[in-house]
N, C-alpha and C positions, 0 to 999 in steps of 0.2 A: 668357482665356476665363473668364467668370463662370458657375459652374454653380449652378442653382437646385435646391432640394429636389425630388427625383423622386417621392416617395411619393404625393403627391396628384395626380400627372399621369400615372400609369401607365395605358396603354391596354390594355384586356383583350383577349386574343387568343383566337381560336377554336382555333387550333392552335399550341401553343408548341413551339419547337424550340431546339436549341443548336448544337453544332458541325456536326452533320450536318443535312440537310434532311429528316429522316424523322419521321413522326408516327404515333401509334397511336390517338389519340382518335376516338371516333365524333362525327359532326356532328349527330346527332339529340339532341333534348332528353331528359333522363332522365325516365322514367315514374314513378320512385319516388325519394324523397330519399335522400342518401347514408346508408350504414349507420353506426352509432355508431363512434366511434374505437376502435381496438384497445386492449387493456389495456396498461399501461405495460410496457415490455420493456427489460431492461438488457443482454441478450445478443443480438447481431445476427449473429454469425458463429460458425463452428466454432473460432475462435481465442480464444474466451473473452469475458468481460465487456467492455463498452465502456470504452475508455480515452481520455480527452480529451487535448487538447494540454497539454503541461507549462506551468506558470506562467511559465517563463523564455523562452517562445517569442515573446513580444511580441505575441501575439494580443490585440487591444484588450479584448474582453470579460473576460479574466482578468488583464489588466495591473494592476499595483499602482496606477496612476493612469489609470483608464479614460478619463476625460474628456480628459486631455492626449494620450493615445495617439490617440484619435479625432480630436481637433482638429488634431493635427499632420498626419495624413493628409489631412483635409478641407482644411486651409489650403494644402497642397501642390498640391491639385487646383483649388481655387477661386481662389487668388491665385498663379497660376503664375509661376515664375521659372526661371532657368537651373539653380537648385539643387533644383528640385522632384523630379526623377527620382532624385537621390541619396537624398533623404529616403525615397521609397517603396521604392527598391531595398534600402536597409538593412533596412527592415521585412520585405520579401519574403524576404531571405536568412535572417532569424531564424525566420520561419514555416517555411521549408524545413528548416532544422536541427531545429526542433521536431517536425515531422511524421515525421522519420526516427528519432526516439527509439524504443528497443525496448519491446516489450510487457513489462509487469512480471512476468507469469507465464511467460516464455519461457525461463528458465534462462540468461539472457544473461550472458556473461563478457566484460567490456569489454577486459580486458588481452589476451585472445586473439581477440577478436571472434568468439566462437562461441556457439551456443545448443543447448539440449537439449530444447526443447518437443516433446511427443508421443513422442520417442524418437530414436535415432541410427543405426538400422540402415541401412547403405549409405554412411554418412559415415566419414571417416577423420581428422578433426581431433581435437585434444586441448585441453581447457581447462586452467586453471591448477592444477586438482586432478589432472591427468593422466588424467581420465576421458574416455571417448569423447564427441565433440561434433560438431555440424555447423557448418561455416563460415558466418559471416554473422549477420544480425539479422532477427527478425520485427518489422517496423515497426508502430507502434501503430495506424495506419490500417487494418490488417487486421481490427481489432475493430469497425470502423465499419459501419453499414448501407450497402448499395450498391445499384446499379441492376440487379444480377443478380436471380435468383429468390430470394425471401425465405428467410431461415434458418429451418429447422425442426429442432428437436433430434431426434437419432436414438438409439434404444436399442441398436442393434447396433454393433459396433466398426468395421466396414468400411462406409463410405458408398457407396451406389449412386447411380443417377440420381435427380434430383429427383422428388418425388411428383407425380402427375398433377395434383392440384388446385392445385399451385403455379404451373402454367404460365400465362403471360400472352402477349400478342401478341409475336411474334418480330420483331426489327428487324435488317436486314442491316447488316454492317460498313461502315465509311466507304468503303473502297476498292471494295467491291461496289456501293455506291450511286453512286460516282463513275464506275465503269466503265459501268454501265447508262446513266447520264446521258450520258456521252460517246458511246457507241456507238449507242444506240437513241433517246434523247431521250424515252423514255416510262417511266412507273413500272413497277418490277418487280411491285409489288402495290399494293393500295389504301392500305397503310400507309406506303408510301415516297414521299416527294415528290421527283420527279426531273423537271427541266425540260429542254426541248429546246435544242439549240445547233447552230449551224453555224459553223465557223471553218476557214480555210484558211491563215492566216499565223501566224507565231510570236508576233507582237505585234498582235493584232486590235484594232479600234476598239471600245471598250467601250460606245459609244453605239449600236452596231449589233448587237453580239453579246455575250452574257454572258461574263464572264471570271472570275467568282467561283469557279466550279468549273473545275478544270484541264482542258486540252484535249489532244487527241492520244491515242495508244494507251495504254490503262490495263491493267496486268497483270491476268490472271485467275488467282486462287488457287483451284485445284480441290481439294476435300476429298480427302485421301489415303485410299485404301481401308483402309489399315492402321489409321488413327485410329478408324474406325468398327468394323472387325473386332475390334480389340484390346479396346475397351471394351464392345462388345456380345457378346463371346465368340462371334463368327461366323467361319466360314472366309472368307478373302478372296475365294474363288471365288463366294460368295453376294453379295458387295458390289460387286465390280468391274463385272459386267454392268449393274447399276442405275446406277452412276455414269457408265458409258459412254453410257447413254441420257440421263441428266440433263444431261450436258455436250455432247451432240451438237447442233451448231447447226442441223442439218437436221430435228431432231425438234421437233414442235409443243410449245407451252407446256403444253398439257394433258398430253401424254405425259411431258414432263419432270417435271411435278408428280406424276404417277403414280409415276415412278421414286423420287422422294424419299419419297413416301408409302409405297411398298413397303419402303424401307430403314427407315423409322420402324416399320412393322409388324413387320419381321424382328427388330429390336432389342427391341420391346415383347414379342413372343412369346417371346423368349429371356430375359425378365425385366429388360430395361433400357429402360424407356420414357423418352421426352423427351431422348434424346441427339441424335436427328435431328429438325430442325424443317422440315417441308416448306414452310411459308410463308416461311421465310428462305432456302430452298435451301442448307441447310448444317447445321452443328452448332448446337444451341441455346445460350442463355446458361446459365452455371452459377450457383452461389451465391457463388463467390469471384471469378469472371472473367466478362466478357461477350465475345462473339465480335467481335473487331476485324476479322477477315477477312484478316489478313496475319501476318507472323512476330511482331509485337508482341502481348503478352498483356495485355489491358486490364482495369482495375478502375475503376469510377466510384463513389467513396465520398462519404458525406454525414455531417455531424454529426448528433447526435440531434435537434437543433432543426430542422434541415432535413427530416429524415425524418418527424418528428412533424407538421410543416406539411403535407407531402404526404399523410400518412395521415389526419390529423384533418379535413382539408378536401377529401378525395376528389380529389386532384390526380394520383392514380396513373393508369396506363394503363387505357383502356377506359371512362372516365367522361366526362361532358359538363359538368362543373362550370363551366368557363370559358364555354362556349357558352351555358349557362343564364343566367349573369350578363350576358353580352353581349346576349342576347335581350330583356332588360328595358328596353333602350333608353336608360338613364341611365348614360352612361359614367363620370361623376363618382362616382356611388354605387358602381359596380363597382370603380373604381380604389381608393376608400377601403376597400372590402371586402378586396381583395387585399392592400393595404398592411397591413391589420391582421394578416395571416397571416405577415408576414415581420419579422424583427428582425436585429440585428447579430451574432447568434450563428450565422448560417448559413455553412457552408462546403460547397462542392462541388468535388470533385477528379476528375482523370482521370490515372491512373497506368499506365505502360507497363513491363512486364517484357520481357526478351529471354531466350530459352532458351539455355543453354550446356551441352553434354554434359560430365559430369564425367570426369576421368581419374585414377583411383585409382592411386597409385604401386605398389600391390601387384598390379595387374592387367596383363595383357598388352595391348599396344596393338592396336586393331582387334577386340577381344573385349569381352565383358561387363565393365563397370567402366571401360573406356577405349575405347569404340567410335570416338570422334573425339578426336584429340589436342588440337586447339585449337578454341575457340569462334571465331566470325567475326562481326564487326559492322562495317557501313559507318560511317565517321566523317563528321561534318559538317565540311568544310574550306571556309571562305568563299571563298578565292581561286579555287577550282575553278569558281565560278559568276559570275565577273566579266563574262562575256559576256551575262548576263541582266539586263535593265533591270527593276528591281522594280516600276516604275510601270505597265508595260504587258505584261510577259511573262506568258503564261498556260500555259506548258508543264507537263505532268505531270513533277514532279521528286522523286518519292518516293525512298527510300533505294536502290531497285533501280537507280537511274540514277547513283549516286555513283561507281561505277567501281573502288572499292578497299575492302579490309576491314583492320581491325586484328585481331590474334590475341589471344584471351583464354585465359590459361594457368591451369588449375585444379590443376596438379600441381607445377610448378616444377622445381627442379634434380634431383629424384628420377626424372624421366622424360626420355627422349631427346627432344631438340628436333626439330621438324618443319621442313621447308624452305618450307612454304607454309601458307596458311589459305584455306578456301573456304566461301563462302555458297552452298549448292547451288541454292537456289530451285527445289527439286524440285516437280513437279506445278504449276508456275506458267507459264502461257502468256503470252507477250509479255515475258518477262524471261529472261535467261541467268545461269548461275552466275557468281559473281564470285570469282576466284582471285587472290590477291596473293602473289607470290614474295618470300621473305625479308621477311615482314611485320613491322611494329612489334608487339612482344609486350608485352601488359599483363597483370599478375597479376590474378586475380579480386578480390583485395583492393583493387584500384584502382577498384572499383565498389561502390556500395551493393548488397549481394547477399544471397541466401539459398540455402543448400544444402538440398535437400529429402530428408528421410529416407524410408524405407519407411513408417514409421508416419504421418508427415505426409501423404504421398501418399494414404494410405488413410483417414485419420481426419480430415483437414482439408479435403479436396477431394471433391466428388461425382464420380461416373463421368462426368458431363458436363464438369466442370472438367478432369478427366484427359484427356478427348477433346480439349478445347481445347489443353491442354498438348502432347498428342501431335501434333496437326495443325501447330502452330507449329514444333515441333522437327523434324518430317519436312520441312516446307517449307524449314527452314534447313539441315538436314544430310542429308536423303535418307532413303529407307526403311531403309538399313543402320543408321541410328541407332536403330531400333526405337522411335522416339518418345521420350517423356520417361520416365525411369526413376529409381528411388531412387539418390541420390548425384549427380544432375544439379543444375544451378544455375539460379536466376533472377537476372539482373542488372538493375538499374534503368537504363533509358535515358532516360526522360522523365517529367515530371509537371506537370500544371496544378494550381494551387491558387487557387480563386476564393473570396473571402470578401465578406461584406456589412458589413464594418466601417464603411464609409461608404455613403451612399445610392447613389452611382454605381458601386459595387462596386470591389473591389481585386483585381487579377489579377496573378499572378506564375507563371512557368513555367520549369522547369529541364530541362537535358538533359546527357547525358554528353559529354565532349570529350577527345580525346587530348592536348589542351593543347600541341600542337606547331606551331600556325599562329601567324602574327604579323601585327600591323597594318602592318608594313613591306610585307607582300605585299598586304594589303587595308586601306588606310588608313581611319581613322575618318571622315574627311571625304567618303569616297566612298559617300554614303548610298544612292545609286541602285543599287548592286550589291555592297555589302559589309555583312554583318550577322553577328553572332555570333562575332567574333574573340576568341580565348581571352584575349589580354592586355588586352582591354577589358571583357569581360563576366564575368570571374572575380571571386570574392569578395575576393581580396586586392589587386585593383587599386583601391585606396581612393579614387583620384581619381574613379572612376565608381560604385563599389559603395555608397558612403555608410557603409561599415563603418570600423572602426579596429582596430588591432592588439590592444588590450586586450579589445575585445568578441569578436574572433575567438578569442583564447585562452580566453575564458570559454565560448564555444560548444564549442570543441574539448574542454574538460574534461567537458562534458556528454555528447557523442556521438562523440568522436574527430574526426579531420580529414577523413574520406572525404567528408562532405557538401560539401566545397568543393574538395578537391584536384583532382578531375577533372570538376567540374560547373560549368556556366554558367547564368546567370539573365537572363531578360528580364522587363520590367514593362510593364503596360498599364493605366493608370489614367485615360486620357483627357487626357494631358499633351502639349501642343503643342511639345515640345522634343525634340531629338535627345539621345542618351545623353551627348554631350560638352557639352550645355548650349546648343547653337545652336538658334535657332528653326527649326521645320520649315516650309519653303517649297517651292512646286512646282518652282521652277527648280533645286533640288537633285536632282531626279529626272528631269530631261529635258535633252537636248542641244539648245540653241537655245531658241526661245520655246515654252513649254508650251502645249498646246491649251486652248481655252476651258473644256472640260469638266473640266479639272484645276485651274482657277483660279476658276471662277465657279459660283455656285449657280443653280438654275433661276430664282430670283427676281431674279437679277442681282447679288446681293451677292458680295463676295469670299470664297472658301473659305479657311478655315484647314485645316491638315493635321495628321495624326497620323503618327508615325514608324513604320517597319517594326518590328513586334513580333510574332513568331510562334515556335513551337517547331519546329525543322527536322525532327524525327522524327514530329510529329503533323500539322501543318497541310498539308504538301505532298502528303499522301495524297489530299487532296480539294481544297485551295485553292492558289493561286499563292504564290510566295515573298513577294510584296509585299503583305502584309495586316497588319492590326492587330487584335488580339483584341477590343478594345473595340468597334470598328466592326461586326464580324460579329455580336457579341452584342446590341448596341443594335438592329440591324436585323433580328434573327432573326424569322422568321415566314414561313410559306409555306402553300400549299394543295395539294391532291392532284393537280391537273392544271393545265397552262398553257392560256391561251386560244389560239385559232388565228388571232388577229389582235391588233393592238396595236402598241406601239412597237418590238417585235422581229419582224421577218418570220419568224424561226425559231419564234416562238410564246411566247417568254419575255415576261411582262408583269405578273405579279402582284407585289405589294409583297413584297420579299424583301431579301436582303443587298444587292442591286444592281438598279437598273432604268435605263432610258434617260435619265430626268431626273437621276438621281443615280448616275452610272456609276463614279466614282472610288472604289477600294477603300481609299485612304488619306486621302480627304477627310473632314474633320470637319464634317459638316453640322449638328451639334448634337445635343443630347439629344432624346428623343422629343417633348418639349413644343414644340420649335422646329425640329426637323429636317424640311425640306420633303419628304424621302423618306418620312417616317413620318407627319408631321402631315397632309399632303395624301394622300388615298386614291388611289393611282395604279392600282388594280386595274381592268382592262378599259379602260385609257386608249387612246383612239383616235388619239392623236398619233403622229407618226413622227419629230419633231424634239425633241431633248432640252431646248431652251430656249424652247419654246412653252408657253402656258398649258394646263393639263390639261383634257381633255374626257372625263369619265368616263361610262361606261354600265354601272353595276354590275349584276350578275346574281347572284341568290342561289343559287349552286350550288358544289359542290366546297369547301364550308366558308366561302365568303365571305358575310358578312352585310351588308346594304345599308341605307342611309337615303336613300330616293329613288334618285338616280343615283350617289350617293356611297357608297363602300365604307368600312366601319369599317377603321381601320388594323389590319393583322394583325401586330401587334408587341407584345411585352410584355417590358420590360427585366428585371424580376425573374425571370419564368418562364424566359426564355431563358438566363440565367446558371445557373439553379439546378436545373432539372429536366432533366438531361442526356439528350438524345435522346427525352425524354418516354416512357421505357420503365421508369420506376420501377413496381414491382409492388405490389399490395395486400398488406399484411402478413397473415400467418397469424393 
């Protein structure tokens, strides 16, 4: 596949989205021009001054040979071969190692893997000087700007909730969006794009029913009363009745909203505004974390270059910058305008912590300091999903469905062992506790991790951040855990790292693995139901990783070996080869003859395909296992409501990740300048057959802009990669 330069061919979108289909922008034209860009800012978080990637990370903009670095990646994508993925994977591994490097001002001691930033109250480790320290590392990305509420320096020593004037549109977590999509088929609010679906089989026909959002029962994570009561300093008896109304399916939407509004009012009156966001039916975004809506604790970080582009060009939530450009009617002019805002120094990330209760060797078990003996984490084990065909299965397969947990030990030999580990999934409707007897036990040092001291909890996180930590911890370990406390741990389970080093973007994603599965159980050639095998996707499997021993030793000297010992990496650069170098073909994913929709484009040409490439902790919350990150982001774009007619009887029909003409989630229909799913405006398509010529009847509503009967393509590659969920807020 020969890839042309994208920048001059970018289609400007009315509503740009990324991994979720949620939007915050207004569709109305701005009445006044954007305000001047904010003054230069070098501190974006409570973790201190911005710290860029280290020069040894192989990030092309700071590489000693920038041109060679960029051309190597570009050539791997433009002139593809069986070796292309090894080339980009080696690069991805180095980026991952680099982004795990410690903050310079964190008091990090490499020999003991401890830190002293902010203070050490509640921690029990010792550094090489025999001083009190907290286990783990403050990674440099904590200093980056993120999509939470903008940083605002505080004069007091203890942070409370974010200031009122910082609040922007609230966006529901991915699992909440997916649940509403699956159950009701209607948007939760005007800012959430949720399309309707009807599906009755495990492997539905994607030319008839959408499959990009998973099907079947989706767990409902209900905000624990303790999370609100604790951070708003309210009695639980004031919180519980309101939550009962908010989650009562027999209660009207209006009364449910009133209940959330009442909770917000109670917190505000008690001096803690903006912990509860009625518009999102839950806890607001904080400054360090955004509300993921499940046990994972999310941060979406940006480089300063990415942040500046958002701020300087008014691409933050609540503006109509893109719509204004669109409305001028000259798509080429608009494309050039957007292209001028982006360069190769942009990075957008999505990082997932998992809460683990600390067990201090000096504390009694089941009491303060050791309320829970073991942390519990469901591991991704590929062989457990061999019955799922990646090309067609659309089941919800989030970690709640994985059936087992590993134990995470924060104490070691100084504490009595436990016979089991349990992920309680408390206050989660549609999911049951997962208990594993005699579990595999992993030391907390087997994870990239951070132990949080009392000082860090109070001085680095707002009350809203602490509420997010509390709700995730209670969902994981129940109310008896008392939420997240000083001495508890955050362990890294997953991270996306998206860079603009080449025009078509460079995507790499990592996740934690117990490293105890084998390709003997799930062979590399079983592409249709095996992905993420430890002995194939790990850094030291040089046959696939592209690394070599000398380079691994060099990286280990910089950041230790934890970055690779229990982490796996997938790549998604738009390369049409499997990880073992075999071409990706439809017959690899089907038993017997593949259906036409999997082999043929709407124009009759043969489809090339992309391999499965996803993060098992992130994508299955909303998407099927058989997806590729490039495809979703290339096609990202949606509007606020689905038509009631069109190629899907259920009502799905707007240009999005998937439509009836382009139903395959693994098909490589091409980049936006040649992709029939994107180049041809399918919005309000009146056809019912995937291989017939489009017959559009565009209507200018719900964000769709028309040129006669044709709709502008609602897709934008740069925006979709970069402005995560489009809820970046305006800087203070």
